[in-house]
Phi, psi and omega in degrees: 000320180296324180294322174298312175302314177298311183301314181303310179305311178300313176302317181296314180300310179301319177286332174291318178303308181299319184297314183296320182287323169299323182286326174292322178298312181302312182301317181300315184296316179299312182305317186277340184286340182228152175285150176281137177051037174070027181281087175217025174222159179294327176296323180289324176300312183286337182264359176281055186304330185261356180296131179282159172301154176073009176295126185296141174228162172217113184242133175246135179172221185228136168274105187267339183202132173284132175258351185102161176053035179066020173255129184236152169267127176251140184231139170230188174299339185257355174152198184228156173199167176271140178233141178249117182241117174300150180303328184276354174266346179295142174297154177300330179262154186289132178270121185262155190305334182262009172280118180281133185234154173246125177249133170252133179188200186225146174287138173234090190288341180294337179255036175066055179053039172283138180265131176267116188273127176266327174213159179218133180235129176273119185279000000 
């Protein structure tokens, strides 16, 4: 009887841990699939004074100019700002200034609102 009780408790504990891990993964994915507090334009990034670093964003616009060292000028209908895109995140085909792109990334206020891009999609 004790073995069965112990086995049942062990299975219950393991399943609870797995459910919690899956829930945390889902929360991260849900958080990143949408911008936080409507941060989806350059203007909203620049006006987000109280926003913490690493806040997820989703921007749609154009990479209008390379500045070097993986930094680009990004432009949408509300303004421009600098974004950092690691070479391994860039699409295999060259992105031209008239190509509309969607950027998923995070705010880094220490770098004058540079957006660190986690993924880029050419629309």
